[in-house]
N, C-alpha and C positions, 0 to 999 in steps of 0.2 A: 280375369277371363280364364277359363279352363283351357280351351282349345288353343293350339298353336296357329299363328296366322301363316299363309303361303310363304311369306317372305322369309321368316325363322325357319320353317321347314325346308326350304331350298337351300337356305345357307347351311343348315345343319347336315344336309344330305351331301352337298357340295365338299364341306369340310371333310367329313368322314370318308367318303369315298377317295378323295385325293391321297388321304393319309394310309388308306387301306391298300390302294393300287401301289404307293410306294413301299409298302412293308410286304406286299403279297399275301394280305390277308382279306378276310370277309369285311365288307363295309357294314355289317350287322355285327356289334360288338359281342354279342353272344354267340354267335355261330363262329367268329373268330377264335373264340377260346375253347372251343368245342373239339372234338376228334373225328367228326364225320365229314363226308363228302362237301359240305358247305362251309367248311373252314377257310376256304379261298374264293368263295363264290361272291361276285359283285352283283348285287340287286339293282334293278332298275328303281327308280324312285317310286313307281306305282306299286311296287312289291314291298314298300316299307311304310310304317306308320311311326308318327311322332310320339315319343314317350317322355313323361316327365322323369328326370334322374331322381330327384327327391319328389315323391308322391304328392300330387295335388291335394289329396285328403290329409296330408301330413304337413300342409303348409307351403309345398313346393310352388313355385311362380311359372308361368307361362313365358319365359325368356329363352333366349338362345343359349346362354350358360347352363340352363336346366333342361335342355333339349337334347336327345339324342334319338336317331332313327333306327328301328328296330325292324327286322323282318316281320311279316304279319304274324307267324306262327308264335315267334317269341314275344312279341308285344301283347298277343292275346291271351298268352299262357301266363305272363308275369303277373297280372293282377295288381293289387295294391301293395307292392313292396318297393 
């Protein structure tokens, strides 16, 4: 299955957000390493999309271990990487 189910997305969002709040960084991993105003922004779950860490097209599976939540702009610009 290519898409992540809601349970996986909620678990990934919760885990990332908890870690981000503890470290004072954004819960979007790509924003967190940037140098702009979103570096510390905590996005609402509706502002994020599930992304395959290892791309689906390259054999990545739709599991929690291969899921990270990215802000919409970063997920849509990432493409097949």
